[in-house]
FIKOLZA-1660 file (N, C-alpha, C; in steps of 0.1 Angstrom, whole numbers, plus 5000, padded with zeros to 4 digits):
% residues 90
   i   px   py   pz ch aa at
   1 3424 3142 3718  A  M  N
   1 3442 3136 3720  A  M CA
   1 3447 3137 3707  A  M  C
   2 3463 3135 3716  A  R  N
   2 3470 3147 3696  A  R CA
   2 3477 3130 3690  A  R  C
   3 3476 3134 3684  A  R  N
   3 3483 3122 3677  A  R CA
   3 3504 3120 3675  A  R  C
   4 3511 3113 3681  A  R  N
   4 3523 3116 3677  A  R CA
   4 3525 3115 3667  A  R  C
   5 3538 3123 3662  A  E  N
   5 3545 3124 3646  A  E CA
   5 3555 3112 3644  A  E  C
   6 3553 3108 3635  A  I  N
   6 3564 3097 3631  A  I CA
   6 3569 3104 3617  A  I  C
   7 3582 3101 3622  A  A  N
   7 3597 3102 3616  A  A CA
   7 3591 3092 3602  A  A  C
   8 3594 3099 3592  A  M  N
   8 3595 3086 3578  A  M CA
   8 3610 3082 3583  A  M  C
   9 3614 3071 3581  A  P  N
   9 3631 3062 3578  A  P CA
   9 3632 3070 3564  A  P  C
  10 3648 3069 3566  A  L  N
  10 3648 3069 3551  A  L CA
  10 3649 3064 3534  A  L  C
  11 3649 3073 3528  A  N  N
  11 3638 3065 3518  A  N CA
  11 3653 3058 3511  A  N  C
  12 3652 3052 3498  A  L  N
  12 3662 3043 3495  A  L CA
  12 3670 3057 3482  A  L  C
  13 3673 3065 3479  A  A  N
  13 3674 3078 3474  A  A CA
  13 3679 3081 3489  A  A  C
  14 3679 3082 3494  A  Q  N
  14 3684 3092 3504  A  Q CA
  14 3699 3080 3509  A  Q  C
  15 3691 3069 3516  A  L  N
  15 3707 3060 3518  A  L CA
  15 3714 3061 3509  A  L  C
  16 3715 3055 3494  A  N  N
  16 3723 3054 3482  A  N CA
  16 3730 3071 3487  A  N  C
  17 3726 3078 3490  A  A  N
  17 3735 3094 3496  A  A CA
  17 3742 3091 3500  A  A  C
  18 3739 3081 3514  A  I  N
  18 3753 3086 3525  A  I CA
  18 3763 3071 3519  A  I  C
  19 3756 3064 3516  A  A  N
  19 3766 3050 3506  A  A CA
  19 3776 3054 3495  A  A  C
  20 3770 3065 3483  A  K  N
  20 3781 3073 3480  A  K CA
  20 3794 3078 3485  A  K  C
  21 3784 3089 3499  A  Q  N
  21 3799 3094 3505  A  Q CA
  21 3810 3082 3510  A  Q  C
  22 3803 3070 3520  A  V  N
  22 3809 3063 3526  A  V CA
  22 3817 3057 3513  A  V  C
  23 3813 3049 3506  A  Y  N
  23 3827 3046 3495  A  Y CA
  23 3832 3051 3487  A  Y  C
  24 3828 3060 3478  A  Q  N
  24 3841 3074 3479  A  Q CA
  24 3855 3074 3494  A  Q  C
  25 3845 3071 3509  A  K  N
  25 3859 3073 3517  A  K CA
  25 3864 3060 3519  A  K  C
  26 3857 3047 3524  A  F  N
  26 3857 3040 3525  A  F CA
  26 3858 3026 3514  A  F  C
  27 3870 3026 3505  A  P  N
  27 3861 3027 3491  A  P CA
  27 3863 3004 3494  A  P  C
  28 3870 2999 3505  A  E  N
  28 3866 2986 3505  A  E CA
  28 3858 2977 3509  A  E  C
  29 3847 2989 3511  A  L  N
  29 3828 2986 3521  A  L CA
  29 3820 2993 3510  A  L  C
  30 3824 2984 3495  A  K  N
  30 3817 2984 3487  A  K CA
  30 3809 2980 3486  A  K  C
  31 3798 2982 3479  A  G  N
  31 3790 2969 3477  A  G CA
  31 3782 2964 3489  A  G  C
  32 3786 2964 3500  A  V  N
  32 3780 2961 3518  A  V CA
  32 3764 2970 3518  A  V  C
  33 3756 2963 3524  A  T  N
  33 3749 2968 3525  A  T CA
  33 3742 2977 3542  A  T  C
  34 3740 2992 3541  A  P  N
  34 3738 2993 3555  A  P CA
  34 3730 2988 3565  A  P  C
  35 3729 2985 3573  A  V  N
  35 3720 2989 3582  A  V CA
  35 3714 2999 3593  A  V  C
  36 3702 3004 3596  A  V  N
  36 3695 3015 3600  A  V CA
  36 3687 3010 3608  A  V  C
  37 3685 3021 3618  A  Q  N
  37 3690 3020 3631  A  Q CA
  37 3683 3032 3631  A  Q  C
  38 3667 3033 3638  A  G  N
  38 3666 3055 3640  A  G CA
  38 3671 3056 3660  A  G  C
  39 3676 3067 3660  A  Q  N
  39 3679 3073 3674  A  Q CA
  39 3675 3091 3677  A  Q  C
  40 3664 3093 3683  A  S  N
  40 3659 3102 3685  A  S CA
  40 3666 3107 3695  A  S  C
  41 3662 3124 3694  A  I  N
  41 3674 3130 3703  A  I CA
  41 3666 3136 3717  A  I  C
  42 3670 3136 3720  A  P  N
  42 3664 3134 3743  A  P CA
  42 3663 3157 3739  A  P  C
  43 3648 3153 3747  A  G  N
  43 3651 3172 3745  A  G CA
  43 3641 3176 3735  A  G  C
  44 3642 3171 3726  A  A  N
  44 3643 3174 3710  A  A CA
  44 3626 3174 3713  A  A  C
  45 3625 3195 3706  A  K  N
  45 3610 3197 3711  A  K CA
  45 3594 3196 3707  A  K  C
  46 3596 3188 3691  A  S  N
  46 3586 3184 3685  A  S CA
  46 3585 3168 3683  A  S  C
  47 3580 3154 3687  A  P  N
  47 3584 3142 3684  A  P CA
  47 3587 3143 3663  A  P  C
  48 3599 3132 3662  A  G  N
  48 3598 3130 3657  A  G CA
  48 3604 3149 3643  A  G  C
  49 3614 3156 3647  A  A  N
  49 3615 3166 3633  A  A CA
  49 3627 3167 3639  A  A  C
  50 3632 3163 3651  A  D  N
  50 3652 3157 3649  A  D CA
  50 3651 3146 3654  A  D  C
  51 3647 3131 3644  A  D  N
  51 3646 3124 3648  A  D CA
  51 3662 3123 3633  A  D  C
  52 3673 3115 3638  A  R  N
  52 3687 3112 3642  A  R CA
  52 3681 3095 3634  A  R  C
  53 3695 3094 3626  A  Y  N
  53 3699 3075 3619  A  Y CA
  53 3708 3074 3627  A  Y  C
  54 3710 3064 3627  A  V  N
  54 3726 3053 3625  A  V CA
  54 3726 3047 3617  A  V  C
  55 3736 3048 3603  A  V  N
  55 3736 3045 3595  A  V CA
  55 3751 3031 3591  A  V  C
  56 3749 3017 3596  A  T  N
  56 3762 3012 3601  A  T CA
  56 3768 3000 3586  A  T  C
  57 3774 3006 3583  A  F  N
  57 3783 2997 3576  A  F CA
  57 3804 2986 3578  A  F  C
  58 3799 2980 3574  A  K  N
  58 3811 2963 3583  A  K CA
  58 3809 2959 3574  A  K  C
  59 3827 2957 3571  A  G  N
  59 3827 2945 3561  A  G CA
  59 3845 2948 3569  A  G  C
  60 3850 2939 3556  A  T  N
  60 3868 2931 3555  A  T CA
  60 3874 2938 3549  A  T  C
  61 3882 2945 3551  A  G  N
  61 3897 2953 3541  A  G CA
  61 3906 2938 3540  A  G  C
  62 3916 2945 3534  A  K  N
  62 3924 2933 3528  A  K CA
  62 3944 2946 3535  A  K  C
  63 3940 2930 3547  A  G  N
  63 3949 2936 3558  A  G CA
  63 3967 2927 3551  A  G  C
  64 3980 2921 3555  A  A  N
  64 3987 2915 3561  A  A CA
  64 3980 2899 3557  A  A  C
  65 3985 2890 3544  A  E  N
  65 3977 2883 3551  A  E CA
  65 3988 2874 3564  A  E  C
  66 3982 2860 3570  A  P  N
  66 3962 2859 3566  A  P CA
  66 3956 2866 3575  A  P  C
  67 3961 2879 3579  A  H  N
  67 3948 2888 3587  A  H CA
  67 3942 2894 3576  A  H  C
  68 3936 2898 3579  A  N  N
  68 3918 2904 3573  A  N CA
  68 3915 2915 3584  A  N  C
  69 3915 2930 3580  A  I  N
  69 3909 2938 3589  A  I CA
  69 3893 2943 3588  A  I  C
  70 3889 2941 3597  A  I  N
  70 3870 2941 3600  A  I CA
  70 3869 2958 3598  A  I  C
  71 3865 2964 3590  A  R  N
  71 3857 2984 3597  A  R CA
  71 3847 2979 3594  A  R  C
  72 3843 2985 3605  A  V  N
  72 3829 2994 3608  A  V CA
  72 3832 3008 3602  A  V  C
  73 3823 3016 3604  A  V  N
  73 3821 3029 3591  A  V CA
  73 3805 3033 3600  A  V  C
  74 3799 3039 3609  A  R  N
  74 3789 3051 3617  A  R CA
  74 3785 3059 3607  A  R  C
  75 3775 3060 3599  A  V  N
  75 3779 3075 3599  A  V CA
  75 3763 3085 3607  A  V  C
  76 3758 3091 3613  A  T  N
  76 3748 3100 3623  A  T CA
  76 3741 3108 3609  A  T  C
  77 3727 3104 3608  A  A  N
  77 3720 3115 3594  A  A CA
  77 3709 3118 3606  A  A  C
  78 3711 3131 3592  A  D  N
  78 3695 3131 3599  A  D CA
  78 3680 3130 3592  A  D  C
  79 3666 3132 3592  A  S  N
  79 3654 3132 3591  A  S CA
  79 3655 3130 3575  A  S  C
  80 3669 3142 3573  A  R  N
  80 3661 3150 3556  A  R CA
  80 3678 3137 3547  A  R  C
  81 3683 3134 3554  A  G  N
  81 3696 3118 3544  A  G CA
  81 3707 3125 3548  A  G  C
  82 3710 3139 3554  A  R  N
  82 3723 3149 3552  A  R CA
  82 3726 3147 3566  A  R  C
  83 3745 3140 3558  A  V  N
  83 3751 3132 3569  A  V CA
  83 3755 3143 3580  A  V  C
  84 3755 3137 3593  A  I  N
  84 3759 3151 3606  A  I CA
  84 3776 3145 3609  A  I  C
  85 3778 3136 3608  A  K  N
  85 3790 3124 3617  A  K CA
  85 3791 3115 3603  A  K  C
  86 3807 3116 3609  A  I  N
  86 3807 3092 3598  A  I CA
  86 3818 3089 3610  A  I  C
  87 3820 3079 3612  A  S  N
  87 3834 3081 3623  A  S CA
  87 3828 3063 3621  A  S  C
  88 3850 3056 3620  A  T  N
  88 3852 3047 3620  A  T CA
  88 3858 3036 3624  A  T  C
  89 3854 3027 3629  A  A  N
  89 3873 3019 3636  A  A CA
  89 3873 3002 3635  A  A  C
  90 3880 3005 3633  A  R  N
  90 3892 2987 3629  A  R CA
  90 3891 2975 3640  A  R  C
% end
């Protein structure tokens, strides 16, 4: 029986590097703790080799009173912690 390789989740250094990029682009999210979810690519040749992660930052920005803007930033990163894509929504 063959063992399936399981990709290691992002480590703290990789998360900090991703967060630094997000905080530079979206300073209103500075200090927000991200949520990390695994995402495997369908049709990948070897299990675990091409795993990706979605790192989600959610926080409130300053809008015109009395409204606050909720900003969600989603970062897609590979198993090495490199950013593939950043998307945002308000």
